[in-house]
N, C-alpha and C positions, 0 to 999 in steps of 0.2 A: 642196739641189733633189732634189726623187723621181723614180721612171724616169716618170711621164708626162710630167711639164717638160721631161724629158730627149729624151723620144720625139718629142714637138711639135715643138721645135726643132730635131731630128733633120729633121722633116716640112716644117717652116716654109726648112729652109736647101736642102734638094729641091724645093719646091714652084714657084718662080721657072723652071727649067728645063724641068717638064714644061708650066708655064701654054705657057711660048714657046710648043712645040706644039699646042695646043691643050688639054690637059688637065692633070689635078690628081688629087691624091692628098688621104684623106680615111680618119681614124683611125676607125674602128671599136669596137676596145677589145681592152686588151691584158688577156689568159686568167691564171689562176691562176697557169702554168708560168711565162710569159713568152714568149708568143706574141704577139706583135703581128698584129692583123688590120687590115686598109688593105682600101679599095676603090677601086680607080682608077677616074676618072671623064671624060669625054669622049672627046675621044681615042684618051686612053689607054688605057679600059674596053675599046675596038676596035682597039687594032694591036696587027701581028702579031708587035713585035718587047716586048709589055707584059711577060712574064716577063722579059725582057732588063732590063727597067728595074728590075723589082722584085727582082729577087736578083742580077743584078751591079750594081746602081745602090742604090738603095732601104737592100734589108737588109744591103750590106756596109758601108755608111757606118754603117748603124743600130749595129753590130755591134762596130763600129771603136768608138764614139762612147759607146753605152752596152751596156756587159760582160751585163748582166742579163740582153741581150736573145739569147731564144735563135732564134727567130725571125720572119721578116713573112713571111706568107701573106694573097692577094688573096683577100675574099671579094665578094660577089656584093651 
């Protein structure tokens, strides 16, 4: 399984939790240095707790499941 597939699997795992709160996450790109750029959508895009969701939730799980990932960043 390549890094793209692994990253998509993790995003698919967290997506239902975000959707329950009216949000979503979209993969934008994986950079050459293994930084995953995502776009938080819906309620997650404007939520004051979005950075906690991104770093404490998505990034933490992503690094556990996909050790090649260096960071997860939000882009507009």
